DSSP file (Angstrom, degrees, kcal/mol; ACC not computed):
  #  RESIDUE AA STRUCTURE BP1 BP2  ACC     N-H-->O    O-->H-N    N-H-->O    O-->H-N    TCO  KAPPA ALPHA  PHI   PSI    X-CA   Y-CA   Z-CA
    1    1 A M              0   0    0      0, 0.0     6,-0.0     0, 0.0     0, 0.0   0.000 360.0 360.0 360.0  58.1   23.4   21.6   18.9
    2    2 A E        +     0   0    0      5,-0.0     2,-0.5     4,-0.0     3,-0.0   0.845 360.0  80.5 -90.1 -36.1   25.3   22.3   22.1
    3    3 A D  S  > S-     0   0    0      1,-0.2     4,-2.6     2,-0.1     5,-0.2  -0.551  72.2-151.5 -70.6 121.2   28.7   22.5   20.4
    4    4 A R  H  > S+     0   0    0     -2,-0.5     4,-2.0     1,-0.2    -1,-0.2   0.832  93.4  54.4 -68.7 -25.7   29.0   26.0   18.8
    5    5 A R  H  > S+     0   0    0      2,-0.2     4,-2.3     1,-0.2    -1,-0.2   0.900 112.4  44.0 -72.7 -39.2   31.3   24.9   16.1
    6    6 A T  H  > S+     0   0    0      2,-0.2     4,-2.8     1,-0.2     5,-0.2   0.902 112.5  51.6 -63.4 -44.9   28.9   22.2   15.1
    7    7 A A  H  X S+     0   0    0     -4,-2.6     4,-2.2     2,-0.2    -2,-0.2   0.880 110.5  49.5 -67.4 -38.3   25.9   24.4   15.3
    8    8 A G  H  X S+     0   0    0     -4,-2.0     4,-2.5    -5,-0.2    -1,-0.2   0.930 111.0  49.1 -65.4 -45.1   27.7   27.0   13.1
    9    9 A A  H  X S+     0   0    0     -4,-2.3     4,-2.8     2,-0.2     5,-0.2   0.942 112.4  47.2 -61.1 -47.3   28.6   24.4   10.5
   10   10 A V  H  X S+     0   0    0     -4,-2.8     4,-2.6     1,-0.2    -1,-0.2   0.901 113.5  48.9 -61.3 -39.5   25.1   23.1   10.4
   11   11 A L  H  X S+     0   0    0     -4,-2.2     4,-1.9    -5,-0.2    -1,-0.2   0.881 112.0  48.3 -66.3 -39.2   23.7   26.7   10.1
   12   12 A G  H  X S+     0   0    0     -4,-2.5     4,-2.1     2,-0.2    -2,-0.2   0.890 112.5  48.7 -71.4 -38.0   26.2   27.6    7.4
   13   13 A L  H  X S+     0   0    0     -4,-2.8     4,-2.7    -5,-0.2    -2,-0.2   0.945 112.1  48.0 -62.4 -46.1   25.3   24.4    5.4
   14   14 A A  H  X S+     0   0    0     -4,-2.6     4,-2.1     1,-0.2    33,-0.2   0.863 112.5  50.1 -63.3 -37.1   21.6   25.0    5.8
   15   15 A G  H  X S+     0   0    0     -4,-1.9     4,-2.1     2,-0.2    -1,-0.2   0.909 112.2  46.0 -61.5 -46.5   22.1   28.6    4.6
   16   16 A C  H  X S+     0   0    0     -4,-2.1     4,-2.5     2,-0.2     5,-0.2   0.867 113.2  51.0 -72.3 -40.1   24.2   27.6    1.6
   17   17 A N  H  X S+     0   0    0     -4,-2.7     4,-2.2    -5,-0.2    -1,-0.2   0.896 111.0  47.7 -63.5 -38.1   21.6   24.9    0.7
   18   18 A A  H  X S+     0   0    0     -4,-2.1     4,-2.0    25,-0.2    -2,-0.2   0.890 112.8  48.4 -70.8 -36.5   18.8   27.3    0.9
   19   19 A A  H  X S+     0   0    0     -4,-2.1     4,-2.3     2,-0.2    -2,-0.2   0.927 113.6  46.5 -65.7 -45.9   20.5   29.9   -1.2
   20   20 A L  H  X S+     0   0    0     -4,-2.5     4,-2.3     1,-0.2    -2,-0.2   0.912 113.6  49.3 -61.5 -44.4   21.5   27.4   -3.9
   21   21 A T  H  X S+     0   0    0     -4,-2.2     4,-2.4    -5,-0.2    19,-0.3   0.886 111.0  48.3 -62.6 -40.2   18.0   25.9   -4.0
   22   22 A M  H  X S+     0   0    0     -4,-2.0     4,-1.8     2,-0.2    -1,-0.2   0.896 111.1  51.1 -68.6 -36.5   16.4   29.3   -4.3
   23   23 A A  H  X S+     0   0    0     -4,-2.3     4,-2.6     2,-0.2    -2,-0.2   0.900 110.0  50.2 -60.3 -41.1   18.8   30.3   -7.1
   24   24 A T  H  X S+     0   0    0     -4,-2.3     4,-2.4     1,-0.2    -2,-0.2   0.917 109.2  51.9 -63.1 -45.2   17.9   27.0   -8.9
   25   25 A A  H  < S+     0   0    0     -4,-2.4     4,-0.2    11,-0.3    -1,-0.2   0.876 112.1  46.2 -62.5 -38.2   14.2   27.8   -8.4
   26   26 A V  H >< S+     0   0    0     -4,-1.8     3,-1.3     1,-0.2    -2,-0.2   0.948 112.5  48.9 -68.8 -50.2   14.6   31.2  -10.0
   27   27 A V  H 3< S+     0   0    0     -4,-2.6    -2,-0.2     1,-0.3    -1,-0.2   0.852 114.3  45.7 -61.6 -37.6   16.7   30.0  -12.9
   28   28 A T  T 3< S+     0   0    0     -4,-2.4     2,-1.5    -5,-0.1     3,-0.3   0.319  80.6 111.0 -93.2   9.9   14.2   27.1  -13.7
   29   29 A W    <   +     0   0    0     -3,-1.3    -1,-0.1    -4,-0.2    -4,-0.0  -0.672  33.7 134.3 -87.9  90.9   11.1   29.3  -13.5
   30   30 A D  S    S+     0   0    0     -2,-1.5    -1,-0.2     2,-0.4    -2,-0.0   0.832  79.0   5.5-101.2 -68.8   10.1   29.4  -17.2
   31   31 A D  S    S-     0   0    0     -3,-0.3    -2,-0.1     1,-0.3    -3,-0.0   0.280 127.1 -53.9-105.4  11.6    6.4   28.7  -17.5
   32   32 A G  S    S-     0   0    0     -4,-0.1    -2,-0.4     0, 0.0    -1,-0.3  -0.915  90.8 -13.1 145.2-168.0    5.4   28.6  -13.9
   33   33 A P        -     0   0    0      0, 0.0    -2,-0.0     0, 0.0    -4,-0.0  -0.303  54.6-167.8 -68.0 144.5    6.4   26.9  -10.6
   34   34 A T    >>  -     0   0    0     -9,-0.1     3,-1.9    -4,-0.0     4,-0.7  -0.710  42.5 -93.5-118.4 168.7    8.6   23.9  -10.7
   35   35 A P  H 3> S+     0   0    0      0, 0.0     4,-1.7     0, 0.0     5,-0.1   0.673 120.7  72.0 -58.1 -17.7    9.3   21.4   -8.0
   36   36 A W  H 3> S+     0   0    0      2,-0.2     4,-2.2     1,-0.2   -11,-0.3   0.733  89.2  61.2 -66.7 -25.2   12.4   23.5   -7.2
   37   37 A V  H <> S+     0   0    0     -3,-1.9     4,-2.4     2,-0.2    -1,-0.2   0.936 106.2  44.6 -69.7 -46.4   10.0   26.2   -5.7
   38   38 A A  H  X S+     0   0    0     -4,-0.7     4,-2.1     1,-0.2    -2,-0.2   0.886 113.6  51.1 -61.7 -38.8    8.7   23.7   -3.1
   39   39 A A  H  X S+     0   0    0     -4,-1.7     4,-2.6     2,-0.2    -2,-0.2   0.915 110.2  49.3 -65.9 -39.6   12.3   22.6   -2.4
   40   40 A A  H  X S+     0   0    0     -4,-2.2     4,-2.7   -19,-0.3    -2,-0.2   0.890 110.4  49.4 -67.2 -41.3   13.4   26.2   -2.0
   41   41 A A  H  X S+     0   0    0     -4,-2.4     4,-1.8     2,-0.2    -1,-0.2   0.890 112.5  48.4 -66.6 -37.9   10.5   27.0    0.4
   42   42 A T  H  X S+     0   0    0     -4,-2.1     4,-2.3     2,-0.2    -2,-0.2   0.909 111.1  49.7 -68.8 -41.6   11.3   23.9    2.5
   43   43 A S  H  X S+     0   0    0     -4,-2.6     4,-2.7     1,-0.2   -25,-0.2   0.940 111.5  49.7 -60.7 -46.2   15.0   24.8    2.6
   44   44 A A  H  X S+     0   0    0     -4,-2.7     4,-2.1     1,-0.2    -1,-0.2   0.867 109.8  49.8 -61.0 -35.2   14.2   28.3    3.7
   45   45 A L  H  X S+     0   0    0     -4,-1.8     4,-1.9     2,-0.2    -1,-0.2   0.878 110.9  49.3 -75.0 -35.2   12.0   27.2    6.4
   46   46 A V  H  X S+     0   0    0     -4,-2.3     4,-2.7     2,-0.2     5,-0.2   0.929 110.8  51.2 -61.9 -44.2   14.6   24.7    7.7
   47   47 A F  H  X S+     0   0    0     -4,-2.7     4,-2.2     1,-0.2    -2,-0.2   0.887 111.3  47.1 -61.6 -39.3   17.2   27.4    7.7
   48   48 A L  H  X S+     0   0    0     -4,-2.1     4,-2.1     2,-0.2    -1,-0.2   0.864 111.3  50.6 -69.4 -35.6   14.9   29.8    9.6
   49   49 A V  H  X S+     0   0    0     -4,-1.9     4,-2.0     2,-0.2    -2,-0.2   0.899 113.1  46.3 -69.3 -41.0   14.0   27.1   12.2
   50   50 A L  H  X S+     0   0    0     -4,-2.7     4,-1.3     1,-0.2    -2,-0.2   0.897 112.8  50.0 -68.9 -37.1   17.7   26.4   12.7
   51   51 A L  H  < S+     0   0    0     -4,-2.2    -2,-0.2    -5,-0.2    -1,-0.2   0.892 109.6  50.9 -68.9 -36.0   18.5   30.1   13.0
   52   52 A R  H  < S+     0   0    0     -4,-2.1    -1,-0.2     1,-0.2    -2,-0.2   0.876 108.5  52.4 -70.3 -36.3   15.8   30.6   15.5
   53   53 A K  H  <        0   0    0     -4,-2.0    -1,-0.2     1,-0.3    -2,-0.2   0.787 360.0 360.0 -68.1 -24.6   17.1   27.6   17.7
   54   54 A R     <        0   0    0     -4,-1.3    -1,-0.3    -5,-0.1    -2,-0.2   0.440 360.0 360.0 -71.0 360.0   20.5   29.1   17.7
């Protein structure tokens, strides 16, 4: 991720993915955790790792 434009695009895409996945996890939370919760946690973790590397 040396090219700043590419890094910014990847970071933006990861952030958007994390936000949408978290929103889906919240909307589908009826009787307890769903697989979307694990997906949201993973997306958030990937976003934080990418944010830290930048």
